[in-house]
C-alpha positions in Angstrom: 77.9 81.1 74.7 74.9 83.1 75.9 75.5 86.7 77.0 74.1 87.5 80.4 73.2 91.1 80.0 71.7 93.0 82.9 69.3 95.8 82.8 71.1 98.8 84.2 69.2 100.7 86.8 70.2 104.3 85.9 68.3 105.9 88.8 70.5 104.0 91.3 73.6 105.1 89.4 72.5 108.7 89.7 71.6 108.4 93.3 74.9 106.8 94.2 76.7 109.6 92.3 74.8 112.3 94.2 75.6 110.6 97.5 79.3 110.3 96.6 79.4 113.9 95.6 77.8 115.0 98.9 80.3 112.9 100.8 83.1 114.5 98.8 81.8 118.0 99.6 81.5 117.1 103.3 85.2 116.0 103.4 86.3 119.0 101.5 84.6 121.4 103.9 85.8 119.4 106.9 89.5 119.5 105.9 89.5 123.0 104.5 87.8 124.8 107.4 90.1 126.9 109.6 87.6 127.1 112.4 86.3 123.7 113.6 83.4 125.3 115.5 82.0 126.7 112.3 81.7 123.3 110.8 79.2 122.0 113.4 76.4 119.4 113.4 73.9 122.2 112.7 75.2 122.7 109.2 72.9 121.5 106.5 75.6 119.7 104.5 76.6 117.7 107.6 73.0 116.4 108.1 72.7 115.5 104.4 76.1 113.9 104.2 75.3 111.5 107.1 72.3 110.2 105.1 74.4 110.2 102.0 76.8 107.7 103.5 74.1 105.4 104.6 72.3 105.5 101.3 75.6 105.0 99.4 76.4 101.8 101.4 72.9 100.4 101.0 72.9 101.0 97.3 76.4 99.5 96.9 75.3 96.4 98.8 72.2 96.1 96.6 74.3 96.6 93.5 76.7 93.8 94.5 73.8 91.5 95.2 72.1 92.4 91.9 75.2 91.6 89.9 76.3 88.4 91.6 72.9 86.8 92.5 73.1 84.3 89.6 76.5 82.9 90.4 76.8 79.7 92.4 79.6 80.3 94.8 79.2 76.9 96.6 81.1 75.1 93.8 84.3 77.1 94.5 87.1 75.2 96.1 88.4 78.1 98.0 85.1 78.8 99.7 85.7 75.9 102.1 89.0 77.3 103.1 87.4 80.2 104.8 
């Protein structure tokens, strides 16, 4: 049986990690702020976190495609059920 090893793209892993960390900081600040008006749209972390979510989703979609592009899903019996 032949092993299908993939080349890991470490830069994407790092970028996804940074984006996830920014999102985590955003949620921490959002839920631990006593004054909602202080946590406004002008805050730098708010602007960065919005882009972080978009980049995280795009990279996650690319990663799923990259991993599963070789599989032939048309032969699955359950695919016709949907």
